[in-house]
DSSP file (Angstrom, degrees, kcal/mol; ACC not computed):
  #  RESIDUE AA STRUCTURE BP1 BP2  ACC     N-H-->O    O-->H-N    N-H-->O    O-->H-N    TCO  KAPPA ALPHA  PHI   PSI    X-CA   Y-CA   Z-CA
    1    1 A M              0   0    0      0, 0.0     2,-0.6     0, 0.0    71,-0.0   0.000 360.0 360.0 360.0 138.2   37.4  -26.3   22.4
    2    2 A K        -     0   0    0     34,-0.1    33,-0.2     0, 0.0     2,-0.1  -0.886 360.0-141.1-106.3 115.9   33.7  -26.5   23.6
    3    3 A Y        -     0   0    0     31,-2.8     2,-0.3    -2,-0.6    70,-0.2  -0.421   8.9-128.7 -72.3 150.8   32.6  -23.9   26.1
    4    4 A R  E     -a   73   0A   0     68,-3.5    70,-3.2    -2,-0.1     2,-0.5  -0.784  24.1-142.9 -92.1 147.5   30.3  -24.5   28.9
    5    5 A I  E     -a   74   0A   0     -2,-0.3     2,-0.4    68,-0.2    70,-0.2  -0.939  13.2-166.9-116.2 129.3   27.5  -22.0   29.0
    6    6 A S  E     -a   75   0A   0     68,-3.1    70,-2.6    -2,-0.5     2,-0.5  -0.921  12.3-145.4-113.3 135.9   26.1  -20.6   32.3
    7    7 A F  E     -a   76   0A   0     -2,-0.4     2,-0.1    68,-0.2    70,-0.1  -0.915   5.5-139.3-109.0 133.1   22.9  -18.7   32.4
    8    8 A T     >  -     0   0    0     68,-1.5     4,-1.9    -2,-0.5     5,-0.2  -0.460  26.4-116.2 -75.4 155.0   22.1  -15.8   34.7
    9    9 A K  H  > S+     0   0    0      2,-0.2     4,-2.5     1,-0.2     5,-0.2   0.878 119.2  55.4 -59.4 -38.5   18.6  -15.6   36.3
   10   10 A N  H  > S+     0   0    0      2,-0.2     4,-2.3     1,-0.2     5,-0.2   0.933 107.3  49.7 -57.9 -47.6   18.2  -12.3   34.3
   11   11 A F  H  > S+     0   0    0     65,-0.3     4,-2.0    66,-0.2    -1,-0.2   0.906 112.4  45.8 -61.8 -41.2   19.0  -14.2   31.1
   12   12 A E  H  X S+     0   0    0     -4,-1.9     4,-1.7     2,-0.2    -1,-0.2   0.918 111.2  52.2 -70.4 -40.4   16.5  -16.9   31.8
   13   13 A K  H  X S+     0   0    0     -4,-2.5     4,-0.5     1,-0.2    -1,-0.2   0.916 113.3  43.8 -64.1 -44.0   13.8  -14.6   32.8
   14   14 A N  H >< S+     0   0    0     -4,-2.3     3,-0.7     1,-0.2     4,-0.4   0.808 108.6  57.8 -72.1 -32.1   14.2  -12.5   29.5
   15   15 A L  H >< S+     0   0    0     -4,-2.0     3,-1.3     1,-0.2    -1,-0.2   0.870  99.8  57.7 -67.9 -32.8   14.4  -15.6   27.3
   16   16 A K  H 3< S+     0   0    0     -4,-1.7    -1,-0.2     1,-0.2    -2,-0.2   0.730  98.9  62.3 -68.7 -18.8   11.0  -16.7   28.6
   17   17 A K  T << S+     0   0    0     -3,-0.7    -1,-0.2    -4,-0.5    -2,-0.2   0.655  88.7  90.2 -77.4 -12.4    9.6  -13.4   27.3
   18   18 A L  S <  S-     0   0    0     -3,-1.3    -3,-0.0    -4,-0.4    62,-0.0  -0.412  90.7 -97.4 -74.2 156.0   10.6  -14.4   23.8
   19   19 A S     >  -     0   0    0      1,-0.1     4,-3.2    -2,-0.1     5,-0.2  -0.269  35.4-109.0 -61.7 157.3    8.1  -16.2   21.5
   20   20 A L  H  > S+     0   0    0      1,-0.2     4,-2.2     2,-0.2     5,-0.2   0.902 122.3  52.6 -58.6 -36.5    8.5  -20.0   21.3
   21   21 A N  H  > S+     0   0    0      2,-0.2     4,-1.7     1,-0.2    -1,-0.2   0.907 108.7  49.2 -61.1 -41.3    9.8  -19.6   17.8
   22   22 A E  H  > S+     0   0    0      2,-0.2     4,-2.2     1,-0.2    -2,-0.2   0.911 108.1  55.5 -61.5 -46.9   12.4  -17.1   19.0
   23   23 A Q  H  X S+     0   0    0     -4,-3.2     4,-2.7     1,-0.2    -1,-0.2   0.936 105.4  50.7 -53.7 -46.2   13.4  -19.5   21.8
   24   24 A K  H  X S+     0   0    0     -4,-2.2     4,-1.4     1,-0.2    -1,-0.2   0.859 109.1  50.5 -67.1 -32.0   14.1  -22.3   19.4
   25   25 A I  H  X S+     0   0    0     -4,-1.7     4,-1.9     2,-0.2    -1,-0.2   0.852 109.9  52.7 -66.5 -36.0   16.3  -20.0   17.3
   26   26 A V  H  X S+     0   0    0     -4,-2.2     4,-2.5     2,-0.2    -2,-0.2   0.902 104.6  55.1 -59.8 -45.7   18.2  -19.0   20.5
   27   27 A A  H  X S+     0   0    0     -4,-2.7     4,-1.5     1,-0.2    -1,-0.2   0.895 109.0  46.5 -63.5 -37.6   18.8  -22.6   21.4
   28   28 A G  H  X S+     0   0    0     -4,-1.4     4,-1.5     1,-0.2    -1,-0.2   0.893 114.1  48.8 -73.3 -37.7   20.5  -23.2   17.9
   29   29 A K  H  X S+     0   0    0     -4,-1.9     4,-2.5     1,-0.2    -2,-0.2   0.823 106.7  54.9 -73.5 -28.5   22.6  -20.0   18.3
   30   30 A L  H  X S+     0   0    0     -4,-2.5     4,-2.1     2,-0.2    -1,-0.2   0.889 107.0  52.2 -70.1 -32.4   23.7  -20.9   21.9
   31   31 A K  H  X S+     0   0    0     -4,-1.5     4,-1.4    -5,-0.2    -2,-0.2   0.894 111.1  46.4 -69.8 -34.1   25.0  -24.3   20.4
   32   32 A I  H  X S+     0   0    0     -4,-1.5     4,-3.1     2,-0.2    -1,-0.2   0.895 111.6  51.5 -68.8 -38.9   27.0  -22.3   17.8
   33   33 A L  H  < S+     0   0    0     -4,-2.5    -2,-0.2     1,-0.2    -1,-0.2   0.787 108.1  54.7 -65.9 -29.4   28.2  -20.0   20.6
   34   34 A Q  H  < S+     0   0    0     -4,-2.1   -31,-2.8     2,-0.2    -1,-0.2   0.857 114.9  36.8 -66.2 -37.8   29.3  -23.0   22.5
   35   35 A E  H  < S+     0   0    0     -4,-1.4    -2,-0.2     1,-0.2    -3,-0.1   0.854 139.3   0.1 -87.8 -35.8   31.3  -24.3   19.8
   36   36 A N    ><  -     0   0    0     -4,-3.1     3,-2.0    -5,-0.1    -1,-0.2  -0.733  54.8-164.4-155.1  98.4   32.8  -21.0   18.3
   37   37 A P  T 3  S+     0   0    0      0, 0.0     7,-0.2     0, 0.0    -4,-0.1   0.681  93.3  52.7 -60.8 -16.6   31.9  -17.7   19.8
   38   38 A Y  T 3  S+     0   0    0      5,-0.1    -5,-0.1    -5,-0.1     5,-0.1   0.061  72.5 142.3-107.6  24.3   33.2  -16.0   16.7
   39   39 A H    X>  -     0   0    0     -3,-2.0     3,-1.8    -7,-0.2     4,-0.6  -0.449  59.3-123.3 -56.9 135.2   31.2  -17.9   14.2
   40   40 A P  G >4 S+     0   0    0      0, 0.0     3,-1.5     0, 0.0    -1,-0.1   0.860 108.6  62.6 -55.4 -41.3   30.2  -15.4   11.4
   41   41 A S  G 34 S+     0   0    0      1,-0.3    -2,-0.0     2,-0.1   -12,-0.0   0.677 100.5  54.7 -60.4 -17.9   26.5  -16.1   11.8
   42   42 A L  G <4 S-     0   0    0     -3,-1.8    15,-3.5    14,-0.1    -1,-0.3   0.659  89.3-150.0 -88.1 -21.4   26.7  -14.7   15.4
   43   43 A R    <<  -     0   0    0     -3,-1.5    -2,-0.1    -4,-0.6     2,-0.1   0.932  26.0-166.0  42.9  51.1   28.2  -11.4   14.4
   44   44 A T        +     0   0    0     -5,-0.5     2,-0.3    -7,-0.2    12,-0.2  -0.394  13.9 170.7 -63.2 141.2   30.0  -11.2   17.8
   45   45 A K  E     -B   55   0A   0     10,-2.1    10,-2.4    -3,-0.1     2,-0.3  -0.980  35.6-111.0-152.2 144.4   31.5   -8.0   18.9
   46   46 A K  E     -B   54   0A   0     -2,-0.3     2,-0.6     8,-0.2     8,-0.3  -0.566  37.4-120.4 -68.5 131.0   33.1   -6.5   22.0
   47   47 A I    >   -     0   0    0      6,-2.3     3,-1.6    -2,-0.3     6,-0.3  -0.696  29.9-122.8 -80.8 117.2   31.0   -3.8   23.6
   48   48 A K  T 3  S+     0   0    0     -2,-0.6     3,-0.1     1,-0.3    -1,-0.1  -0.221  91.6  22.2 -60.5 140.7   33.0   -0.6   23.6
   49   49 A G  T 3  S+     0   0    0      1,-0.1     2,-0.4    -3,-0.0    -1,-0.3   0.351 103.6  92.2  89.6 -10.5   33.4    0.9   27.0
   50   50 A Y  S X  S-     0   0    0     -3,-1.6     3,-1.0     3,-0.2     2,-0.4  -0.986  76.9-122.5-123.2 125.1   32.9   -2.3   29.0
   51   51 A E  T 3  S-     0   0    0     -2,-0.4    -3,-0.0     1,-0.2     0, 0.0  -0.502  90.3 -11.3 -68.9 116.7   35.7   -4.6   30.1
   52   52 A G  T 3  S+     0   0    0     -2,-0.4    16,-0.5     1,-0.2     2,-0.4   0.694  95.5 138.2  71.7  17.3   35.2   -8.1   28.8
   53   53 A L    <   -     0   0    0     -3,-1.0    -6,-2.3    -6,-0.3     2,-0.3  -0.807  27.8-177.6-102.1 134.5   31.6   -7.6   27.7
   54   54 A F  E     -BC  46  66A   0     12,-2.8    12,-2.3    -2,-0.4     2,-0.3  -0.911  12.6-159.4-130.0 157.1   30.4   -9.1   24.3
   55   55 A E  E     -BC  45  65A   0    -10,-2.4   -10,-2.1    -2,-0.3     2,-0.3  -0.976   8.4-178.2-125.1 147.0   27.3   -9.2   22.2
   56   56 A C  E     - C   0  64A   0      8,-2.0     8,-2.2    -2,-0.3     2,-0.4  -0.962  26.5-110.3-138.3 167.6   26.2  -11.6   19.5
   57   57 A S  E     - C   0  63A   0    -15,-3.5     6,-0.2    -2,-0.3     3,-0.1  -0.794  20.5-178.5-102.5 127.4   23.1  -11.7   17.3
   58   58 A V  S    S-     0   0    0      4,-2.9     2,-0.2    -2,-0.4    -1,-0.2   0.868  83.9 -29.9 -82.1 -46.2   20.5  -14.2   17.4
   59   59 A N  S    S-     0   0    0      3,-1.2    -1,-0.3   -17,-0.1     0, 0.0  -0.754  90.5 -67.0-147.3-163.8   18.7  -12.5   14.4
   60   60 A M  S    S+     0   0    0     -2,-0.2     3,-0.1     1,-0.2    22,-0.1   0.684 133.0  29.9 -73.0 -13.0   18.7   -8.9   13.2
   61   61 A D  S    S+     0   0    0      1,-0.1    21,-1.8    20,-0.1     2,-0.4   0.723 105.3  70.1-109.1 -37.0   16.7   -7.8   16.3
   62   62 A I  E     - D   0  81A   0     19,-0.2    -4,-2.9    20,-0.1    -3,-1.2  -0.729  57.9-173.6 -98.4 133.6   17.6  -10.1   19.3
   63   63 A R  E     -CD  57  80A   0     17,-3.5    17,-1.9    -2,-0.4     2,-0.4  -0.811  16.4-145.6-121.3 160.1   21.0   -9.9   21.0
   64   64 A I  E     -CD  56  79A   0     -8,-2.2    -8,-2.0    -2,-0.3     2,-0.5  -1.000  12.3-151.6-127.9 126.7   22.7  -11.9   23.7
   65   65 A L  E     +CD  55  78A   0     13,-2.2    12,-3.8    -2,-0.4    13,-1.4  -0.889  31.2 152.3-101.6 130.7   25.0  -10.2   26.1
   66   66 A W  E     -CD  54  76A   0    -12,-2.3   -12,-2.8    -2,-0.5     2,-0.3  -0.908  28.5-157.2-146.8 168.0   27.9  -12.3   27.6
   67   67 A R  E     - D   0  75A   0      8,-1.5     8,-3.4    -2,-0.3     2,-0.2  -0.983  29.1-107.0-147.8 160.4   31.3  -12.6   29.0
   68   68 A Y  E     - D   0  74A   0    -16,-0.5     2,-0.4    -2,-0.3     6,-0.2  -0.604  22.7-162.4 -85.1 148.8   34.0  -15.2   29.5
   69   69 A Y  E >>  - D   0  73A   0      4,-3.1     4,-1.2    -2,-0.2     3,-0.6  -0.973  67.1 -35.4-128.0 110.6   34.6  -16.7   33.0
   70   70 A G  T 34 S-     0   0    0     -2,-0.4     0, 0.0     1,-0.2     0, 0.0  -0.394 102.8 -52.7  71.4-151.5   38.0  -18.4   33.0
   71   71 A S  T 34 S+     0   0    0      1,-0.1    -1,-0.2    -3,-0.1     3,-0.0   0.521 132.5  29.9 -99.2 -11.0   39.0  -20.2   29.9
   72   72 A D  T <4 S+     0   0    0     -3,-0.6   -68,-3.5   -69,-0.1     2,-0.4   0.311  97.4  85.1-137.0   9.5   36.2  -22.4   29.2
   73   73 A I  E  <  -aD   4  69A   0     -4,-1.2    -4,-3.1   -70,-0.2     2,-0.5  -0.954  47.7-163.7-124.0 136.8   33.0  -20.8   30.5
   74   74 A I  E     -aD   5  68A   0    -70,-3.2   -68,-3.1    -2,-0.4     2,-0.7  -0.961  11.8-155.2-112.1 127.6   30.6  -18.3   28.8
   75   75 A I  E     -aD   6  67A   0     -8,-3.4    -8,-1.5    -2,-0.5     2,-0.5  -0.888   8.8-143.8-105.0 113.5   28.2  -16.5   31.1
   76   76 A T  E     +aD   7  66A   0    -70,-2.6   -68,-1.5    -2,-0.7   -65,-0.3  -0.625  20.2 179.1 -73.1 121.1   25.0  -15.3   29.4
   77   77 A L  E     -     0   0A   0    -12,-3.8     2,-0.3    -2,-0.5   -66,-0.2   0.857  59.3 -17.0 -94.4 -39.1   24.2  -11.9   31.1
   78   78 A D  E     - D   0  65A   0    -13,-1.4   -13,-2.2   -68,-0.1    -1,-0.3  -0.960  48.6-160.7-156.3 164.7   20.9  -10.8   29.1
   79   79 A I  E     + D   0  64A   0     -2,-0.3     2,-0.3   -15,-0.2   -15,-0.2  -0.960  37.1 106.7-153.4 144.9   19.1  -11.5   26.0
   80   80 A G  E     - D   0  63A   0    -17,-1.9   -17,-3.5    -2,-0.3     5,-0.1  -0.975  66.6 -33.8 168.1-176.1   16.5   -9.3   24.4
   81   81 A H  E >  S- D   0  62A   0     -2,-0.3     3,-2.9   -19,-0.3     4,-0.3  -0.180  75.3 -87.3 -62.3 158.1   15.8   -6.9   21.5
   82   82 A H  G >  S+     0   0    0    -21,-1.8     3,-1.8     1,-0.3     4,-0.3   0.763 122.2  72.2 -40.0 -37.2   18.7   -4.7   20.1
   83   83 A S  G >> S+     0   0    0      1,-0.3     3,-0.7     2,-0.2     4,-0.6   0.580  72.7  81.8 -64.1  -6.9   17.9   -2.1   22.6
   84   84 A I  G X4 S+     0   0    0     -3,-2.9     3,-0.6     1,-0.2    -1,-0.3   0.815  86.0  60.9 -64.8 -24.8   19.2   -4.2   25.5
   85   85 A V  G X4 S+     0   0    0     -3,-1.8     3,-0.5    -4,-0.3    -1,-0.2   0.782 100.1  55.0 -67.4 -29.0   22.7   -2.9   24.5
   86   86 A D  G <4 S+     0   0    0     -3,-0.7    -1,-0.2    -4,-0.3    -2,-0.2   0.649 103.6  55.6 -69.9 -22.4   21.5    0.5   25.2
   87   87 A N  G <<        0   0    0     -3,-0.6    -1,-0.2    -4,-0.6    -2,-0.2   0.331 360.0 360.0-105.4  10.5   20.4   -0.3   28.8
   88   88 A I    <         0   0    0     -3,-0.5    -1,-0.2    -4,-0.2    -2,-0.1   0.433 360.0 360.0 -73.8 360.0   23.7   -1.7   30.1
């Protein structure tokens, strides 16, 4: 199953803050997320203490926060350096 990905304004705003090279890497990871949210390269995990909130890795520093909407949509909530997880 291929998921549809929806981007929040917050995600889009913070994506633009990344370098062009980082943005290219993000694009590749989003394709993987769309195909298989639990692909090993994403290191996806559920965030403890938050209902239905997940994070995956773009690289060792950049994370994407997301949640499912229905059975076929992933909503990206935020993207940024690892500390974004501390700010939710």
